[in-house]
Every structure is written in C-alpha cells, then in structure tokens.
A tleap script that builds the chain and sets N, CA, C and O, in Angstrom:
source leaprc.protein.ff14SB
mol = sequence {
  NMET ARG GLU ILE ILE ASN GLU GLN ASP LEU
  ARG VAL MET LYS THR ARG LYS GLY LEU ARG
  ASP ALA TYR ILE ARG LEU ALA GLY LYS HIE
  LYS ARG SER TYR LEU THR VAL THR ASN VAL
  THR ARG GLU ALA MET VAL ASN ARG LYS THR
  PHE TYR GLY HIE PHE SER SER ILE ASP ASP
  LEU LEU ASN ASP ILE GLU GLN VAL ALA VAL
  ASN ASP THR ILE LYS ASN ILE LEU THR LYS
  MET GLY GLU ARG PRO ILE CYS PRO LEU CHIE
}
set mol.1.N position { 11.380 -111.091 -23.011 }
set mol.1.CA position { 12.739 -110.636 -23.276 }
set mol.1.C position { 13.611 -110.950 -22.061 }
set mol.1.O position { 13.270 -110.592 -20.933 }
set mol.2.N position { 14.728 -111.615 -22.298 }
set mol.2.CA position { 15.629 -111.972 -21.202 }
set mol.2.C position { 16.459 -110.779 -20.776 }
set mol.2.O position { 16.878 -109.961 -21.595 }
set mol.3.N position { 16.685 -110.701 -19.480 }
set mol.3.CA position { 17.541 -109.656 -18.930 }
set mol.3.C position { 18.992 -109.933 -19.324 }
set mol.3.O position { 19.359 -111.069 -19.624 }
set mol.4.N position { 19.792 -108.901 -19.320 }
set mol.4.CA position { 21.230 -109.082 -19.493 }
set mol.4.C position { 21.778 -109.431 -18.119 }
set mol.4.O position { 21.606 -108.675 -17.162 }
set mol.5.N position { 22.442 -110.587 -18.025 }
set mol.5.CA position { 22.968 -111.013 -16.733 }
set mol.5.C position { 24.479 -111.169 -16.813 }
set mol.5.O position { 25.043 -111.458 -17.868 }
set mol.6.N position { 25.111 -110.970 -15.674 }
set mol.6.CA position { 26.553 -111.106 -15.574 }
set mol.6.C position { 26.872 -112.572 -15.287 }
set mol.6.O position { 26.642 -113.049 -14.175 }
set mol.7.N position { 27.394 -113.281 -16.269 }
set mol.7.CA position { 27.679 -114.711 -16.149 }
set mol.7.C position { 28.708 -115.017 -15.062 }
set mol.7.O position { 28.783 -116.157 -14.603 }
set mol.8.N position { 29.501 -114.033 -14.638 }
set mol.8.CA position { 30.533 -114.259 -13.632 }
set mol.8.C position { 30.040 -113.973 -12.210 }
set mol.8.O position { 30.759 -114.223 -11.243 }
set mol.9.N position { 28.832 -113.456 -12.083 }
set mol.9.CA position { 28.242 -113.171 -10.774 }
set mol.9.C position { 27.969 -114.497 -10.064 }
set mol.9.O position { 27.343 -115.391 -10.632 }
set mol.10.N position { 28.433 -114.620 -8.834 }
set mol.10.CA position { 28.286 -115.861 -8.071 }
set mol.10.C position { 26.823 -116.281 -7.939 }
set mol.10.O position { 26.508 -117.469 -8.013 }
set mol.11.N position { 25.931 -115.307 -7.743 }
set mol.11.CA position { 24.497 -115.623 -7.632 }
set mol.11.C position { 23.968 -116.231 -8.927 }
set mol.11.O position { 23.170 -117.169 -8.904 }
set mol.12.N position { 24.416 -115.692 -10.047 }
set mol.12.CA position { 24.005 -116.207 -11.357 }
set mol.12.C position { 24.520 -117.627 -11.534 }
set mol.12.O position { 23.782 -118.513 -11.966 }
set mol.13.N position { 25.782 -117.839 -11.202 }
set mol.13.CA position { 26.371 -119.177 -11.350 }
set mol.13.C position { 25.634 -120.192 -10.481 }
set mol.13.O position { 25.367 -121.310 -10.923 }
set mol.14.N position { 25.304 -119.808 -9.241 }
set mol.14.CA position { 24.599 -120.723 -8.337 }
set mol.14.C position { 23.189 -121.032 -8.841 }
set mol.14.O position { 22.740 -122.177 -8.779 }
set mol.15.N position { 22.501 -120.021 -9.335 }
set mol.15.CA position { 21.143 -120.227 -9.848 }
set mol.15.C position { 21.158 -121.135 -11.066 }
set mol.15.O position { 20.359 -122.066 -11.163 }
set mol.16.N position { 22.062 -120.867 -11.989 }
set mol.16.CA position { 22.142 -121.693 -13.202 }
set mol.16.C position { 22.519 -123.131 -12.849 }
set mol.16.O position { 21.969 -124.074 -13.418 }
set mol.17.N position { 23.451 -123.301 -11.916 }
set mol.17.CA position { 23.824 -124.649 -11.491 }
set mol.17.C position { 22.636 -125.348 -10.828 }
set mol.17.O position { 22.402 -126.535 -11.057 }
set mol.18.N position { 21.897 -124.616 -10.016 }
set mol.18.CA position { 20.725 -125.187 -9.367 }
set mol.18.C position { 19.687 -125.659 -10.372 }
set mol.18.O position { 19.086 -126.719 -10.199 }
set mol.19.N position { 19.476 -124.878 -11.418 }
set mol.19.CA position { 18.528 -125.274 -12.462 }
set mol.19.C position { 19.045 -126.478 -13.248 }
set mol.19.O position { 18.281 -127.388 -13.570 }
set mol.20.N position { 20.347 -126.481 -13.556 }
set mol.20.CA position { 20.918 -127.646 -14.264 }
set mol.20.C position { 20.792 -128.903 -13.403 }
set mol.20.O position { 20.383 -129.958 -13.888 }
set mol.21.N position { 21.147 -128.782 -12.125 }
set mol.21.CA position { 21.073 -129.932 -11.217 }
set mol.21.C position { 19.640 -130.437 -11.066 }
set mol.21.O position { 19.408 -131.645 -11.026 }
set mol.22.N position { 18.680 -129.520 -10.983 }
set mol.22.CA position { 17.273 -129.908 -10.861 }
set mol.22.C position { 16.832 -130.685 -12.104 }
set mol.22.O position { 16.160 -131.710 -11.998 }
set mol.23.N position { 17.213 -130.191 -13.270 }
set mol.23.CA position { 16.863 -130.884 -14.521 }
set mol.23.C position { 17.455 -132.289 -14.525 }
set mol.23.O position { 16.771 -133.256 -14.862 }
set mol.24.N position { 18.708 -132.398 -14.155 }
set mol.24.CA position { 19.387 -133.704 -14.167 }
set mol.24.C position { 18.742 -134.662 -13.171 }
set mol.24.O position { 18.548 -135.837 -13.483 }
set mol.25.N position { 18.407 -134.176 -11.977 }
set mol.25.CA position { 17.722 -135.031 -10.992 }
set mol.25.C position { 16.400 -135.544 -11.547 }
set mol.25.O position { 16.096 -136.731 -11.440 }
set mol.26.N position { 15.620 -134.651 -12.138 }
set mol.26.CA position { 14.321 -135.048 -12.685 }
set mol.26.C position { 14.482 -135.992 -13.882 }
set mol.26.O position { 13.703 -136.931 -14.050 }
set mol.27.N position { 15.488 -135.736 -14.703 }
set mol.27.CA position { 15.718 -136.580 -15.879 }
set mol.27.C position { 16.057 -138.006 -15.476 }
set mol.27.O position { 15.786 -138.947 -16.222 }
set mol.28.N position { 16.644 -138.168 -14.307 }
set mol.28.CA position { 16.978 -139.500 -13.814 }
set mol.28.C position { 15.773 -140.272 -13.300 }
set mol.28.O position { 15.847 -141.486 -13.109 }
set mol.29.N position { 14.668 -139.578 -13.076 }
set mol.29.CA position { 13.487 -140.205 -12.494 }
set mol.29.C position { 12.268 -140.229 -13.413 }
set mol.29.O position { 11.369 -141.051 -13.232 }
set mol.30.N position { 12.235 -139.332 -14.396 }
set mol.30.CA position { 11.015 -139.133 -15.176 }
set mol.30.C position { 11.280 -139.136 -16.678 }
set mol.30.O position { 12.416 -139.003 -17.132 }
set mol.31.N position { 10.198 -139.292 -17.429 }
set mol.31.CA position { 10.264 -139.199 -18.893 }
set mol.31.C position { 10.450 -137.746 -19.308 }
set mol.31.O position { 10.206 -136.824 -18.530 }
set mol.32.N position { 10.886 -137.563 -20.544 }
set mol.32.CA position { 11.154 -136.224 -21.090 }
set mol.32.C position { 9.934 -135.308 -20.973 }
set mol.32.O position { 10.082 -134.111 -20.732 }
set mol.33.N position { 8.750 -135.854 -21.140 }
set mol.33.CA position { 7.538 -135.031 -21.101 }
set mol.33.C position { 7.317 -134.382 -19.726 }
set mol.33.O position { 6.604 -133.384 -19.622 }
set mol.34.N position { 7.919 -134.938 -18.685 }
set mol.34.CA position { 7.794 -134.391 -17.335 }
set mol.34.C position { 8.747 -133.211 -17.117 }
set mol.34.O position { 8.563 -132.423 -16.189 }
set mol.35.N position { 9.751 -133.097 -17.963 }
set mol.35.CA position { 10.794 -132.086 -17.776 }
set mol.35.C position { 10.320 -130.744 -18.332 }
set mol.35.O position { 10.700 -130.331 -19.428 }
set mol.36.N position { 9.487 -130.088 -17.551 }
set mol.36.CA position { 8.911 -128.803 -17.928 }
set mol.36.C position { 9.511 -127.695 -17.074 }
set mol.36.O position { 10.150 -127.951 -16.054 }
set mol.37.N position { 9.292 -126.468 -17.509 }
set mol.37.CA position { 9.766 -125.325 -16.726 }
set mol.37.C position { 9.150 -125.373 -15.327 }
set mol.37.O position { 9.837 -125.134 -14.334 }
set mol.38.N position { 7.866 -125.679 -15.253 }
set mol.38.CA position { 7.192 -125.746 -13.951 }
set mol.38.C position { 7.852 -126.764 -13.033 }
set mol.38.O position { 8.146 -126.456 -11.878 }
set mol.39.N position { 8.085 -127.958 -13.527 }
set mol.39.CA position { 8.663 -129.009 -12.682 }
set mol.39.C position { 10.124 -128.740 -12.337 }
set mol.39.O position { 10.555 -129.009 -11.215 }
set mol.40.N position { 10.881 -128.217 -13.282 }
set mol.40.CA position { 12.293 -127.901 -13.008 }
set mol.40.C position { 12.394 -126.770 -11.995 }
set mol.40.O position { 13.205 -126.837 -11.071 }
set mol.41.N position { 11.579 -125.729 -12.158 }
set mol.41.CA position { 11.658 -124.613 -11.208 }
set mol.41.C position { 11.189 -125.037 -9.821 }
set mol.41.O position { 11.733 -124.580 -8.815 }
set mol.42.N position { 10.189 -125.902 -9.761 }
set mol.42.CA position { 9.732 -126.411 -8.461 }
set mol.42.C position { 10.864 -127.193 -7.800 }
set mol.42.O position { 11.136 -127.003 -6.614 }
set mol.43.N position { 11.524 -128.064 -8.552 }
set mol.43.CA position { 12.632 -128.872 -8.022 }
set mol.43.C position { 13.792 -127.979 -7.576 }
set mol.43.O position { 14.428 -128.246 -6.557 }
set mol.44.N position { 14.063 -126.923 -8.337 }
set mol.44.CA position { 15.179 -126.015 -8.029 }
set mol.44.C position { 14.801 -124.953 -6.985 }
set mol.44.O position { 15.658 -124.216 -6.498 }
set mol.45.N position { 13.514 -124.890 -6.654 }
set mol.45.CA position { 13.001 -123.907 -5.693 }
set mol.45.C position { 13.266 -122.466 -6.135 }
set mol.45.O position { 13.685 -121.625 -5.340 }
set mol.46.N position { 13.014 -122.201 -7.417 }
set mol.46.CA position { 13.053 -120.839 -7.955 }
set mol.46.C position { 11.761 -120.616 -8.737 }
set mol.46.O position { 11.058 -121.571 -9.067 }
set mol.47.N position { 11.455 -119.366 -9.030 }
set mol.47.CA position { 10.228 -119.117 -9.772 }
set mol.47.C position { 10.484 -119.075 -11.284 }
set mol.47.O position { 11.628 -119.036 -11.737 }
set mol.48.N position { 9.406 -119.084 -12.034 }
set mol.48.CA position { 9.501 -119.118 -13.494 }
set mol.48.C position { 10.225 -117.886 -14.047 }
set mol.48.O position { 10.981 -117.988 -15.013 }
set mol.49.N position { 9.991 -116.728 -13.433 }
set mol.49.CA position { 10.657 -115.508 -13.902 }
set mol.49.C position { 12.170 -115.659 -13.792 }
set mol.49.O position { 12.908 -115.236 -14.682 }
set mol.50.N position { 12.626 -116.263 -12.700 }
set mol.50.CA position { 14.059 -116.512 -12.540 }
set mol.50.C position { 14.552 -117.434 -13.645 }
set mol.50.O position { 15.591 -117.179 -14.255 }
set mol.51.N position { 13.801 -118.513 -13.905 }
set mol.51.CA position { 14.184 -119.436 -14.982 }
set mol.51.C position { 14.355 -118.675 -16.290 }
set mol.51.O position { 15.388 -118.779 -16.951 }
set mol.52.N position { 13.320 -117.902 -16.659 }
set mol.52.CA position { 13.362 -117.198 -17.940 }
set mol.52.C position { 14.364 -116.050 -17.963 }
set mol.52.O position { 14.695 -115.548 -19.037 }
set mol.53.N position { 14.845 -115.631 -16.817 }
set mol.53.CA position { 15.937 -114.664 -16.782 }
set mol.53.C position { 17.259 -115.287 -17.207 }
set mol.53.O position { 18.192 -114.584 -17.595 }
set mol.54.N position { 17.332 -116.616 -17.130 }
set mol.54.CA position { 18.563 -117.333 -17.454 }
set mol.54.C position { 18.465 -118.154 -18.736 }
set mol.54.O position { 19.449 -118.287 -19.464 }
set mol.55.N position { 17.298 -118.697 -19.014 }
set mol.55.CA position { 17.112 -119.583 -20.160 }
set mol.55.C position { 15.828 -119.230 -20.894 }
set mol.55.O position { 14.860 -118.783 -20.280 }
set mol.56.N position { 15.819 -119.429 -22.195 }
set mol.56.CA position { 14.623 -119.107 -22.980 }
set mol.56.C position { 13.632 -120.261 -23.022 }
set mol.56.O position { 12.458 -120.061 -23.331 }
set mol.57.N position { 14.102 -121.476 -22.711 }
set mol.57.CA position { 13.243 -122.660 -22.782 }
set mol.57.C position { 13.938 -123.832 -22.100 }
set mol.57.O position { 15.105 -123.742 -21.716 }
set mol.58.N position { 13.212 -124.917 -21.957 }
set mol.58.CA position { 13.808 -126.150 -21.428 }
set mol.58.C position { 14.933 -126.614 -22.349 }
set mol.58.O position { 15.975 -127.072 -21.880 }
set mol.59.N position { 14.723 -126.496 -23.654 }
set mol.59.CA position { 15.777 -126.895 -24.591 }
set mol.59.C position { 17.027 -126.038 -24.434 }
set mol.59.O position { 18.142 -126.538 -24.581 }
set mol.60.N position { 16.855 -124.769 -24.142 }
set mol.60.CA position { 17.993 -123.883 -23.887 }
set mol.60.C position { 18.751 -124.348 -22.647 }
set mol.60.O position { 19.982 -124.357 -22.634 }
set mol.61.N position { 18.012 -124.735 -21.603 }
set mol.61.CA position { 18.639 -125.283 -20.396 }
set mol.61.C position { 19.394 -126.564 -20.721 }
set mol.61.O position { 20.523 -126.746 -20.267 }
set mol.62.N position { 18.796 -127.442 -21.490 }
set mol.62.CA position { 19.449 -128.692 -21.869 }
set mol.62.C position { 20.721 -128.421 -22.674 }
set mol.62.O position { 21.737 -129.083 -22.466 }
set mol.63.N position { 20.670 -127.467 -23.577 }
set mol.63.CA position { 21.876 -127.099 -24.333 }
set mol.63.C position { 22.978 -126.599 -23.405 }
set mol.63.O position { 24.154 -126.895 -23.616 }
set mol.64.N position { 22.596 -125.840 -22.376 }
set mol.64.CA position { 23.571 -125.347 -21.404 }
set mol.64.C position { 24.190 -126.513 -20.622 }
set mol.64.O position { 25.398 -126.539 -20.386 }
set mol.65.N position { 23.359 -127.462 -20.228 }
set mol.65.CA position { 23.861 -128.651 -19.515 }
set mol.65.C position { 24.870 -129.389 -20.383 }
set mol.65.O position { 25.927 -129.798 -19.902 }
set mol.66.N position { 24.550 -129.556 -21.646 }
set mol.66.CA position { 25.461 -130.253 -22.567 }
set mol.66.C position { 26.763 -129.485 -22.729 }
set mol.66.O position { 27.840 -130.081 -22.726 }
set mol.67.N position { 26.674 -128.165 -22.870 }
set mol.67.CA position { 27.880 -127.356 -23.062 }
set mol.67.C position { 28.774 -127.395 -21.829 }
set mol.67.O position { 29.995 -127.483 -21.951 }
set mol.68.N position { 28.177 -127.331 -20.650 }
set mol.68.CA position { 28.963 -127.413 -19.413 }
set mol.68.C position { 29.659 -128.770 -19.328 }
set mol.68.O position { 30.826 -128.844 -18.943 }
set mol.69.N position { 28.954 -129.840 -19.684 }
set mol.69.CA position { 29.549 -131.185 -19.651 }
set mol.69.C position { 30.729 -131.284 -20.612 }
set mol.69.O position { 31.765 -131.851 -20.264 }
set mol.70.N position { 30.583 -130.742 -21.804 }
set mol.70.CA position { 31.673 -130.769 -22.784 }
set mol.70.C position { 32.860 -129.956 -22.272 }
set mol.70.O position { 34.003 -130.411 -22.332 }
set mol.71.N position { 32.585 -128.751 -21.767 }
set mol.71.CA position { 33.669 -127.902 -21.256 }
set mol.71.C position { 34.397 -128.561 -20.092 }
set mol.71.O position { 35.624 -128.511 -20.019 }
set mol.72.N position { 33.642 -129.181 -19.178 }
set mol.72.CA position { 34.266 -129.863 -18.041 }
set mol.72.C position { 35.127 -131.035 -18.514 }
set mol.72.O position { 36.211 -131.266 -17.978 }
set mol.73.N position { 34.656 -131.760 -19.495 }
set mol.73.CA position { 35.429 -132.891 -20.045 }
set mol.73.C position { 36.733 -132.399 -20.665 }
set mol.73.O position { 37.791 -132.991 -20.451 }
set mol.74.N position { 36.655 -131.325 -21.428 }
set mol.74.CA position { 37.861 -130.764 -22.056 }
set mol.74.C position { 38.842 -130.300 -20.979 }
set mol.74.O position { 40.040 -130.567 -21.071 }
set mol.75.N position { 38.333 -129.605 -19.956 }
set mol.75.CA position { 39.208 -129.160 -18.866 }
set mol.75.C position { 39.901 -130.337 -18.198 }
set mol.75.O position { 41.102 -130.281 -17.932 }
set mol.76.N position { 39.150 -131.411 -17.924 }
set mol.76.CA position { 39.728 -132.593 -17.271 }
set mol.76.C position { 40.797 -133.243 -18.140 }
set mol.76.O position { 41.843 -133.651 -17.636 }
set mol.77.N position { 40.546 -133.339 -19.413 }
set mol.77.CA position { 41.528 -133.943 -20.323 }
set mol.77.C position { 42.796 -133.102 -20.347 }
set mol.77.O position { 43.900 -133.635 -20.233 }
set mol.78.N position { 42.642 -131.796 -20.494 }
set mol.78.CA position { 43.816 -130.922 -20.544 }
set mol.78.C position { 44.592 -130.943 -19.234 }
set mol.78.O position { 45.823 -130.901 -19.237 }
set mol.79.N position { 43.880 -131.009 -18.122 }
set mol.79.CA position { 44.539 -131.077 -16.819 }
set mol.79.C position { 45.348 -132.358 -16.699 }
set mol.79.O position { 46.485 -132.335 -16.228 }
set mol.80.N position { 44.771 -133.471 -17.120 }
set mol.80.CA position { 45.487 -134.745 -17.049 }
set mol.80.C position { 46.686 -134.766 -17.980 }
set mol.80.O position { 47.666 -135.465 -17.720 }
set mol.81.N position { 46.615 -134.005 -19.061 }
set mol.81.CA position { 47.739 -133.930 -19.990 }
set mol.81.C position { 48.775 -132.913 -19.519 }
set mol.81.O position { 49.841 -132.780 -20.121 }
set mol.82.N position { 48.456 -132.191 -18.434 }
set mol.82.CA position { 49.399 -131.216 -17.901 }
set mol.82.C position { 49.371 -129.898 -18.627 }
set mol.82.O position { 50.310 -129.108 -18.529 }
set mol.83.N position { 48.294 -129.650 -19.362 }
set mol.83.CA position { 48.175 -128.383 -20.082 }
set mol.83.C position { 47.040 -127.572 -19.489 }
set mol.83.O position { 46.131 -128.106 -18.854 }
set mol.84.N position { 47.117 -126.280 -19.709 }
set mol.84.CA position { 46.071 -125.397 -19.235 }
set mol.84.C position { 45.254 -124.936 -20.444 }
set mol.84.O position { 45.802 -124.730 -21.527 }
set mol.85.N position { 43.957 -124.778 -20.258 }
set mol.85.CA position { 43.140 -124.274 -21.388 }
set mol.85.C position { 43.623 -122.910 -21.835 }
set mol.85.O position { 44.039 -122.086 -21.020 }
set mol.86.N position { 43.566 -122.679 -23.142 }
set mol.86.CA position { 43.972 -121.390 -23.697 }
set mol.86.C position { 42.984 -120.300 -23.301 }
set mol.86.O position { 43.374 -119.186 -22.950 }
set mol.87.N position { 41.700 -120.637 -23.362 }
set mol.87.CA position { 40.688 -119.673 -22.961 }
set mol.87.C position { 39.883 -120.265 -21.803 }
set mol.87.O position { 39.739 -121.483 -21.700 }
set mol.88.N position { 39.361 -119.399 -20.934 }
set mol.88.CA position { 38.601 -119.926 -19.786 }
set mol.88.C position { 37.323 -120.587 -20.250 }
set mol.88.O position { 36.584 -120.045 -21.072 }
set mol.89.N position { 37.076 -121.762 -19.714 }
set mol.89.CA position { 35.839 -122.482 -19.994 }
set mol.89.C position { 34.960 -122.391 -18.771 }
set mol.89.O position { 35.477 -122.356 -17.654 }
set mol.90.N position { 33.659 -122.352 -18.937 }
set mol.90.CA position { 32.715 -122.227 -17.814 }
set mol.90.C position { 32.614 -123.526 -17.087 }
set mol.90.O position { 31.872 -123.631 -16.110 }
savepdb mol mol.pdb
quit
C-alpha cells in the first residue's frame, strides 16, 4: 500500500525527479528488460521502499515521465504564445 504523499513537498519533487532521471539515463543505455525497480533505484541511489512510496511499478514511473513531458511541452507552447496555463501543471 502506497503512503499518501504531499506532491508539493520539495523532498517529494526531488525524489520523483531523481527516479525519473535515473530511468531516462538507463533507458538511453540499456534494453527495456534492464529497466527494473532494482536498477532504477540503484541508479537513483534510493531504496525500493522509497520507490514504492512514489510509484506502484516501473510502468507507473514511465507513465509519470510521459505525463511530465506532455505537461512541460504544453507549458512551453503556452509560454511562447504569451499565455499562461489555466491550471498549474507539474
């Protein structure tokens, strides 16, 4: 069972970013089969309990990476158009 975490807590944001960055680094070097919780947590220098406090699986982490990329793209487009997002994006 995952803990309830405060998504706006700086520690939470840093940990989640660290896990996303670790996954992306490994994905650039290895096949999908290598992208396991063990290898991602080792790369991010956090333990498995920390991983599971934030994500339910590797696929959950990948979905988060995709969502952050989409949100960042939307923010960049709106900024270039001179508009501000209606709702805050992560």
